[in-house]
matplotlib code that plots the C-alpha trace (Angstrom):
import matplotlib.pyplot as plt

x = [-17.9, -17.2, -19.1, -17.1, -13.9, -15.0, -15.8, -12.5, -10.5, -12.3, -11.8, -8.1, -8.0, -10.0, -7.6, -4.6, -5.8, -6.6, -3.1, -1.8, -3.8, -2.8, 1.0, 1.4, -0.6, 0.5, 4.2, 3.9, 4.4, 7.9, 8.4, 7.7, 10.1, 12.9, 12.0, 12.2, 15.5, 17.0, 14.1, 11.9, 8.6, 6.2, 8.2, 8.6, 4.8, 4.2, 6.6, 4.9, 1.4, 2.1, 3.9, 1.5, -1.6, 0.0, 0.3, -3.2, -4.6, -2.9, -3.9, -7.6, -7.9, -6.1, -8.8, -11.5, -12.5, -14.0, -12.4, -13.6, -15.9, -15.0, -17.5, -15.7, -12.2, -13.7, -14.9, -12.0, -9.8, -11.5, -11.1, -7.4, -6.8, -8.3, -6.9, -3.5, -2.4, -4.2, -4.1, -0.9, 0.9, 0.3, 1.5, 4.6, 5.6, 5.0, 7.2, 10.1, 9.2, 7.4, 8.0, 6.0, 4.3, 2.9, 1.7, 0.0, -1.8, -2.9, -4.3, -6.2, -8.5, -9.9, -13.2, -13.6, -13.4, -15.6, -18.4, -18.1, -18.2, -20.9, -23.2, -22.3, -23.4, -26.6, -27.4, -26.4, -26.3, -28.5, -28.6, -24.8, -25.1, -27.0, -29.7, -28.3, -28.7, -27.9, -24.9, -26.1, -24.7, -22.2, -20.8, -20.6, -18.7, -16.4, -15.6, -14.8, -12.7, -10.8, -10.0, -9.0, -6.5, -5.1, -4.9, -3.0, -0.5, 0.3, -0.1, 3.1, 4.8, 4.2, 0.4, 0.4, 3.5, 4.5, 7.6, 8.1, 6.6, 5.8, 6.6, 3.3, 3.6, 4.0, 1.3, -1.1, -0.3, -1.1, -4.3, -5.3, -4.2, -6.6, -9.5, -8.8, -8.7, -12.0, -13.4, -12.3, -13.7, -17.2, -17.2, -16.6, -19.5, -21.8, -19.2, -19.7, -16.9, -16.2, -17.9, -14.4, -13.1, -9.5, -9.8, -11.1, -8.1, -5.9, -7.4, -7.2, -3.5, -2.9, -4.4, -3.2, 0.4, 0.1, -0.9, 1.8, 4.2, 3.1, 3.2, 6.9, 7.6, 6.2, 7.9, 11.3, 11.9, 13.6, 16.7, 16.9, 17.0, 20.4, 20.0, 23.5, 23.0, 19.7, 20.5, 19.6, 17.0, 15.1, 15.2, 14.0, 11.2, 10.0, 9.9, 8.1, 5.5, 4.8, 4.7, 3.3, 1.3, -0.2, -0.5, -0.7, -2.6, -5.2, -5.7, -6.2, -8.6, -10.8, -11.2, -12.0, -14.8, -16.5, -15.8, -15.6, -17.9, -17.7, -17.2, -14.0, -12.5, -13.0, -10.7, -7.7, -8.6, -7.4, -4.8, -2.7, -1.6, -0.6, 1.4, 2.9, 4.0, 5.5, 7.3, 8.7, 10.0, 11.5, 13.1, 13.9, 14.1, 11.3, 10.3, 7.6, 6.7, 4.1, 2.5, 2.2, 1.1, -1.8, -2.8, -2.9, -5.3, -7.6, -7.6, -8.0, -10.5, -12.7, -12.3, -13.3, -16.2, -17.6, -17.1, -18.9, -21.8, -22.4, -22.2, -24.9, -27.2, -26.8]
y = [-19.5, -22.3, -20.4, -17.3, -19.2, -20.7, -17.3, -15.8, -18.6, -18.5, -14.6, -15.3, -17.6, -15.1, -12.4, -14.7, -15.7, -11.9, -10.9, -13.8, -12.6, -8.9, -9.8, -12.6, -11.2, -7.7, -8.8, -11.0, -8.0, -7.5, -11.3, -11.1, -8.3, -10.3, -13.4, -11.8, -10.2, -13.4, -15.5, -14.5, -13.3, -15.6, -18.9, -17.7, -17.2, -20.6, -22.4, -20.7, -21.8, -25.3, -26.2, -24.7, -26.1, -29.5, -29.5, -28.3, -30.7, -33.7, -32.7, -32.2, -35.5, -37.2, -35.5, -37.2, -34.4, -36.1, -35.6, -32.5, -32.9, -31.5, -28.7, -27.7, -27.9, -25.6, -23.0, -23.2, -22.9, -19.8, -18.2, -19.3, -17.5, -14.3, -14.2, -15.7, -15.3, -12.0, -10.8, -12.1, -12.5, -8.8, -7.7, -9.8, -8.5, -5.0, -5.2, -5.1, -1.5, -0.1, -0.6, -3.4, -0.9, 1.0, -2.3, -3.2, 0.2, -0.1, -3.7, -2.2, -0.6, -4.1, -3.3, -0.2, -2.4, -4.9, -2.2, -1.1, -4.5, -5.6, -2.6, -3.4, -6.9, -5.7, -3.7, -6.0, -9.6, -9.7, -13.6, -13.8, -12.1, -12.7, -10.3, -7.8, -4.1, -1.7, 0.7, 4.0, 7.5, 7.2, 4.1, 6.1, 9.1, 6.5, 5.0, 8.6, 9.4, 6.2, 6.6, 10.2, 8.7, 6.3, 9.3, 11.2, 8.2, 7.8, 11.3, 13.0, 15.4, 18.4, 18.0, 17.3, 19.3, 16.2, 14.2, 10.6, 9.9, 6.1, 4.1, 4.6, 1.1, -0.7, 1.2, 0.3, -3.3, -3.4, -1.6, -4.1, -7.0, -5.4, -5.4, -9.0, -9.9, -8.3, -10.0, -13.2, -12.6, -11.7, -14.8, -17.0, -16.0, -18.0, -20.6, -24.2, -24.8, -27.7, -27.4, -27.4, -23.9, -25.1, -27.9, -25.0, -22.9, -25.9, -26.2, -22.6, -22.6, -25.5, -24.1, -20.6, -22.1, -24.0, -20.9, -18.9, -21.4, -21.1, -17.3, -17.7, -20.2, -17.7, -14.9, -16.5, -16.6, -20.1, -18.6, -16.3, -19.1, -19.7, -21.9, -21.0, -17.3, -17.3, -15.4, -16.1, -13.4, -14.7, -18.4, -16.9, -14.8, -17.7, -20.0, -17.1, -16.8, -20.8, -21.3, -18.1, -16.4, -19.2, -21.8, -19.9, -16.9, -19.1, -21.5, -18.7, -16.7, -19.7, -20.5, -16.9, -16.8, -19.5, -18.3, -14.5, -11.7, -10.7, -7.0, -8.1, -10.3, -7.8, -5.2, -7.1, -5.1, -2.0, -3.2, -5.2, -2.2, -0.3, -3.2, -3.7, 0.1, -0.1, -3.3, -2.2, 1.0, -0.7, -3.7, -2.5, 1.2, 1.7, 5.6, 6.7, 10.1, 12.6, 11.5, 8.0, 8.7, 11.1, 8.6, 5.9, 7.9, 8.8, 5.2, 3.2, 5.7, 5.4, 1.5, 1.7, 3.9, 1.8, -1.5, 0.1, 1.4, -2.0, -3.8, -1.5, -1.8, -5.6]
z = [77.1, 74.6, 71.9, 72.7, 72.4, 69.2, 67.8, 69.0, 67.5, 64.1, 64.0, 64.6, 61.7, 59.5, 60.2, 59.8, 56.4, 55.5, 56.3, 54.2, 51.2, 51.9, 52.1, 49.7, 47.0, 47.5, 47.5, 44.3, 42.2, 43.7, 43.4, 39.6, 39.2, 40.7, 39.0, 35.5, 36.1, 34.5, 33.5, 30.3, 31.6, 29.9, 30.6, 34.2, 34.7, 32.8, 35.3, 38.2, 37.3, 35.8, 39.0, 41.3, 39.2, 39.3, 42.9, 43.6, 41.1, 42.5, 46.0, 45.3, 43.4, 46.3, 48.5, 46.7, 44.1, 41.0, 37.6, 35.9, 32.9, 29.4, 30.0, 33.3, 31.5, 28.7, 31.3, 33.5, 30.5, 29.4, 32.8, 32.9, 29.6, 30.6, 34.2, 33.7, 30.0, 29.5, 33.0, 34.8, 31.4, 30.8, 34.1, 34.2, 30.7, 31.6, 34.8, 32.4, 31.7, 34.9, 38.6, 40.5, 42.5, 39.6, 38.0, 41.3, 41.3, 37.7, 38.6, 41.4, 38.7, 38.1, 40.0, 37.9, 34.8, 36.3, 37.0, 33.3, 31.7, 34.1, 32.8, 29.3, 29.8, 31.5, 28.3, 25.5, 27.0, 30.1, 30.0, 30.7, 34.0, 37.4, 38.3, 40.5, 41.8, 39.1, 39.7, 41.0, 40.3, 43.3, 41.5, 38.2, 40.0, 41.4, 38.0, 36.6, 39.5, 39.3, 35.6, 36.1, 38.8, 36.0, 33.6, 36.3, 36.7, 33.0, 31.6, 30.4, 32.9, 30.7, 31.3, 35.1, 36.3, 38.2, 37.7, 37.6, 34.2, 33.7, 30.4, 28.3, 26.7, 29.9, 31.6, 28.7, 28.6, 32.4, 31.9, 29.3, 31.6, 34.3, 31.7, 30.8, 34.6, 35.0, 32.1, 33.5, 36.9, 35.4, 33.2, 36.1, 37.8, 35.4, 34.2, 34.8, 37.2, 39.6, 43.0, 44.8, 44.2, 44.6, 41.9, 39.6, 40.4, 39.6, 36.2, 35.7, 36.4, 34.1, 31.1, 31.9, 32.4, 29.0, 27.2, 28.8, 27.7, 24.0, 24.3, 25.6, 22.8, 19.9, 21.3, 21.2, 24.9, 24.9, 23.3, 26.3, 28.8, 30.2, 33.5, 34.6, 34.2, 36.3, 39.6, 43.1, 43.4, 40.3, 41.8, 45.2, 43.2, 41.3, 44.5, 46.4, 43.6, 43.4, 47.1, 48.6, 45.7, 43.8, 46.7, 50.0, 48.6, 46.7, 49.6, 52.2, 49.6, 48.8, 52.5, 53.3, 50.6, 52.6, 56.1, 56.1, 55.2, 51.6, 52.5, 54.4, 51.8, 49.1, 50.9, 49.2, 46.1, 47.6, 50.2, 47.9, 45.8, 48.9, 50.1, 46.8, 46.6, 50.1, 49.6, 46.1, 47.8, 50.8, 49.1, 45.6, 46.1, 43.7, 43.5, 45.6, 43.9, 44.7, 41.4, 42.7, 46.1, 44.5, 41.8, 44.5, 46.9, 43.9, 42.4, 45.7, 47.1, 44.0, 44.3, 47.8, 47.2, 44.3, 46.5, 49.6, 47.5, 45.8, 49.0, 50.5, 47.6, 47.8]

ax = plt.figure().add_subplot(projection="3d")
ax.plot(x, y, z, "-o")
ax.set_aspect("equal")
plt.show()
């Protein structure tokens, strides 16, 4: 009876954490859109990660985590640059031009890029990746289907016959951001990082936040900062990103990695875009066109196909 009660309690905790990851990370795309209404994008993202990273770093040091070594800082810095400067920075900049739900859907292609980059590493730099099962033909079909969905989403209306055309520059920047995020995720597999995952996350946030601050400075965003003109939705959006996106989401995710099946945790990759699209439509009246729905079905279906196939091979 006691074992059954413990299992039930742990199962409830796992699903509570999964819902937190689904909702918090899925809704951060809309939070970014609100935050950049009156705060320049790079400086907003820098503020978010520097505050959250500092809180996490102080917390982990107070909990007894040792000071990171120089090699760990270098590795975490590389991951932070790829994930937060290239990945999140690209997304937050592009959300000035495209709806948040579309950005989330394009970011949902990260598993496709990871599979492609993983195969390139296998061929040209096998020492940089752990030995794993090679992707089969079903995974390759999934990749082709996924990129066909992206092409459908961003192609001109004249070619598809569907309305709701997406800004091409914004779509391109988010696609490159997804590629950067995939590269950072693959690099983190073999990088020398602290044993405590949250300490590593804190370091990545601090380096990525500093890099975003430099990007905002180089692009002249400081001249656009007018504290008196920052709107309430922007303040709320920034606070939501710090508390729920960077802190709540990360804590829940890292706990799940140690306590829940990987197959369950990985479902966030195709649940988050759905949450983002629905939240964007309900709270910000972002368009939910047939093009978006069809592309979402194709892209997220291909991601699910690749994920399930890889898990079975493993």
